[in-house]
C-alpha positions in Angstrom: 74.0 113.5 133.5 70.9 115.4 135.6 71.6 118.3 137.4 71.9 116.1 140.8 74.4 114.0 139.7 76.6 117.4 137.9 76.5 118.4 141.1 77.6 115.7 143.1 80.5 115.0 140.5 81.2 119.2 141.0 81.5 118.9 144.7 84.1 115.9 144.2 86.4 117.7 142.1 86.2 120.5 144.0 87.4 118.7 147.5 84.0 117.1 148.7 82.2 117.6 151.3 82.4 120.8 153.3 82.8 120.3 157.2 80.0 121.7 159.7 79.9 125.0 160.6 81.7 126.5 163.2 80.4 128.9 165.5 80.5 132.5 164.1 81.9 134.1 167.2 81.5 137.6 165.0 83.0 140.3 166.3 82.5 144.2 165.7 85.6 145.4 166.2 84.8 149.3 165.0 81.6 151.5 163.5 82.4 154.5 161.4 78.8 156.6 161.0 78.8 158.1 157.2 75.9 160.2 156.0 72.8 157.8 155.4 75.0 154.4 156.2 77.3 153.1 158.9 80.0 150.8 158.3 81.0 147.9 160.9 84.0 146.4 160.5 83.3 142.8 161.5 85.4 139.1 162.4 83.6 135.9 161.8 84.8 132.3 162.4 84.7 130.4 158.0 86.7 128.0 160.0 87.8 127.2 164.3 91.5 128.9 163.0 90.1 131.0 160.5 88.5 134.4 160.7 87.4 136.5 158.1 87.7 140.3 158.1 84.8 141.8 156.4 83.1 145.4 156.0 78.9 145.4 157.0 77.3 148.4 155.5 74.1 149.1 157.5 71.8 152.0 155.9 70.1 154.3 158.6 66.4 153.4 159.6 67.0 149.6 158.9 67.3 147.7 162.2 65.6 144.4 164.0 62.6 146.3 163.8 62.5 147.8 160.6 65.1 144.4 158.6 66.3 145.1 154.8 67.5 142.8 152.1 70.9 141.6 152.3 73.7 141.1 149.7 77.2 140.1 149.8 79.6 141.4 147.4 82.5 139.1 146.3 85.3 141.4 145.2 87.3 141.5 142.0 90.9 140.5 141.5 92.6 142.4 139.2 96.4 141.5 140.6 95.3 144.1 143.4 95.8 141.9 146.2 96.1 144.1 148.8 92.3 145.1 147.9 89.9 143.0 149.2 86.6 144.4 151.1 87.5 147.9 150.9 87.3 148.2 147.4 83.1 147.5 147.1 83.1 149.1 150.5 83.8 152.5 148.8 86.9 153.0 151.0 89.4 152.4 148.2 90.0 151.3 144.7 88.2 152.1 141.6 84.8 154.6 142.1 83.3 152.1 139.4 83.6 149.1 142.0 82.7 150.6 144.7 79.1 148.3 144.6 78.9 147.5 147.7 78.4 151.4 148.8 76.5 152.2 146.3 73.1 149.1 147.3 73.7 150.3 150.6 72.3 154.0 149.8 69.3 152.3 147.9 68.5 150.4 151.1 70.4 147.2 151.1 72.6 146.0 154.1 75.4 145.1 152.7 78.5 142.3 153.7 82.0 143.0 152.0 84.5 140.2 153.1 87.8 139.5 151.7 88.8 136.2 149.9 91.8 134.7 150.9 94.8 135.6 149.9 93.8 139.5 149.4 93.6 142.9 151.8 94.2 141.5 155.5 94.3 137.7 154.4 97.3 138.1 152.8 100.5 136.6 154.1 103.5 137.3 155.8 105.7 134.7 154.5 104.6 135.4 150.4 103.2 138.0 148.1 100.6 138.7 145.6 100.1 136.2 143.0 103.2 133.9 144.6 100.4 132.8 148.1 97.8 132.9 146.2 99.3 129.9 144.2 101.3 128.6 146.6 97.5 128.3 148.6 96.0 126.5 145.3 98.8 123.8 145.4 98.4 123.3 149.0 94.7 123.0 148.8 95.1 120.3 145.6 97.5 118.6 147.4 95.3 117.9 150.0 92.4 116.9 147.5 91.1 119.9 147.4 91.1 123.3 145.7 91.0 127.1 146.5 87.5 127.1 145.0 87.1 124.3 147.6 87.7 127.3 150.3 86.8 129.9 148.8 82.8 128.8 148.6 83.1 128.0 152.5 83.9 131.2 153.2 81.3 132.7 150.9 78.6 129.9 152.6 79.9 131.5 155.9 79.1 134.9 154.5 75.5 133.8 153.9 75.5 132.6 157.5 77.0 135.6 159.0 74.4 138.1 157.0 71.5 135.9 157.5 72.5 136.3 160.9 72.0 139.9 161.7 69.0 141.4 163.0 68.8 144.1 160.8 68.6 141.4 157.1 65.6 140.2 155.9 66.8 136.7 156.2 64.7 135.1 153.2 65.4 138.1 151.0 69.4 137.3 150.2 71.8 138.1 147.1 75.0 138.1 145.6 77.1 140.1 143.3 80.9 140.1 141.8 82.8 141.2 139.5 85.4 139.6 137.6 86.9 137.0 140.2 84.0 138.1 142.2 81.9 136.7 139.6 83.4 133.2 139.3 82.8 133.4 143.2 78.6 133.9 142.4 78.1 131.6 140.0 80.3 129.0 141.9 79.2 129.8 145.4 75.4 129.6 143.7 74.8 125.7 142.9 75.2 125.4 146.6 73.8 127.8 148.6 70.0 127.3 148.3 69.5 130.9 150.6 70.4 133.5 147.6 67.9 134.0 146.0 69.6 136.4 143.2 73.0 136.0 141.9 74.2 138.5 139.8 77.8 138.0 137.8 79.5 141.0 136.4 82.3 140.2 133.6 83.5 136.5 133.9 82.5 133.2 132.2 85.8 132.6 130.8 85.5 128.5 130.1 87.8 125.9 130.2 87.3 125.9 126.1 87.9 129.5 126.3 90.9 129.7 128.8 92.8 126.7 126.4 91.9 128.0 123.0 93.1 131.6 124.1 96.2 130.6 126.3 94.5 132.7 129.3 96.2 132.9 132.8 93.2 133.4 134.9 92.8 133.9 138.7 93.4 130.3 140.7 89.7 129.9 141.5 88.4 129.4 137.8 90.2 126.1 138.3 88.7 122.7 139.7 90.7 119.5 138.9 88.9 116.8 137.5 85.8 118.8 136.4 86.0 119.6 132.6 85.5 116.0 131.4 82.1 116.7 132.6 81.1 120.1 132.6 82.2 124.2 131.8 82.3 127.0 134.1 78.3 127.7 132.2 77.5 124.2 133.1 78.3 125.3 137.0 76.3 128.4 136.6 73.6 126.3 135.2 73.3 124.8 138.6 71.5 127.9 140.1 68.5 127.0 138.2 65.6 127.9 139.4 66.7 130.6 141.4 67.2 133.7 139.5 70.9 134.5 137.4 72.0 137.6 135.9 75.1 137.7 134.0 77.0 140.7 132.5 79.7 140.9 129.9 81.5 143.2 127.7 82.4 141.9 123.9 85.3 143.2 123.8 86.3 141.6 127.2 89.7 139.2 126.5 88.8 137.4 129.4 86.0 136.2 128.4 85.8 135.4 124.8 82.8 136.3 123.5 82.4 133.4 121.4 82.3 130.6 124.6 80.5 133.1 126.3 77.6 133.6 123.4 77.3 129.7 123.7 77.4 129.2 127.4 74.6 131.4 128.2 72.9 129.6 125.4 73.5 126.2 127.6 72.4 128.3 130.6 69.2 129.1 129.1 68.3 125.7 128.0 69.0 124.4 131.5 66.7 127.1 133.2 63.9 126.7 130.8 64.4 122.4 130.6 63.2 123.4 134.5 60.5 125.8 133.7 62.3 129.1 135.0 63.3 130.3 131.7 62.2 134.1 133.4 64.9 133.6 135.7 67.6 133.6 133.6 69.1 136.6 131.8 72.0 138.0 130.5 73.4 141.1 129.0 76.5 141.8 126.6 77.4 145.1 125.6 78.9 145.9 122.5 82.0 148.4 122.4 82.9 147.6 126.1 85.6 145.5 128.2 86.1 143.8 131.3 84.5 147.3 132.9 81.2 147.8 135.1 79.1 149.9 132.6 76.2 152.0 133.3 74.0 149.7 131.4 75.4 146.4 133.2 75.0 148.4 136.7 71.8 149.3 136.1 70.3 145.8 135.1 72.2 144.5 138.4 70.0 147.1 140.6 66.7 145.9 138.6 67.5 142.4 139.1 67.7 142.6 142.9 65.1 144.7 143.0 62.8 141.9 141.3 64.2 139.4 143.4 65.1 140.5 146.4 61.8 143.3 147.5 59.8 142.7 144.6 59.1 138.8 145.7 58.6 136.9 148.1 60.5 133.4 148.4 
């Protein structure tokens, strides 16, 4: 199956075409000045009846006259539905994952949105996992899935990031850890404005999920797609744009034998398009589901190379 045919099949399994974008209708709710950067709490519309809360981090000295590359951060899951945007923005959660804050301190404009079912996008009727799976099933019975909705929301995040005068609109990237990594390689095939996609610690594959009886977050599951491809086939559709994936050898959520198979397939697909140098991966021995110092170093290097040194 050709790349375009597989992308079309994936879109069909996700739920079909996304609606025409509505007005973003952005609002800045609050601004907090910190040392070296400011945090804006913002809202914008993903759909006419669905507002997305997010944090935007803007380094000092970056403005319309001196714009910077923009990076969207997709937060992790970790069963912590109370946390979403606040963790990568550096306001709560594990300092290991204050990645949006770290990138803002390096001069990027960073957007950290809430994913549906997390933080300010929870339900007053159901809690945590119950609301996540209720939402997944609600989309399924309507012929779509939660991944379809997440991709729609992520594309709107890119719309918002590109709309900001402080952002160089042709230098956009995204990063995510765990569920955020899944989000990164899910949106990548459908968002050509993202010049560099980095995912940390998540490529479970349906093969690995079935073999190891894994219960993953709902956004991993795309009804009807497995007869045509697996997670690595989706990630490979990002080619020829830059993609980097980090893994821990002992990460039980992404069994290493399927990771090794997956990155081999992705490499072959990139090389077939003459873009072998645009795909890279790193497997760290002796670590699990973490963002290690070396993983973060490689993440920073990829953004530096593809968002600062290269012109699209």
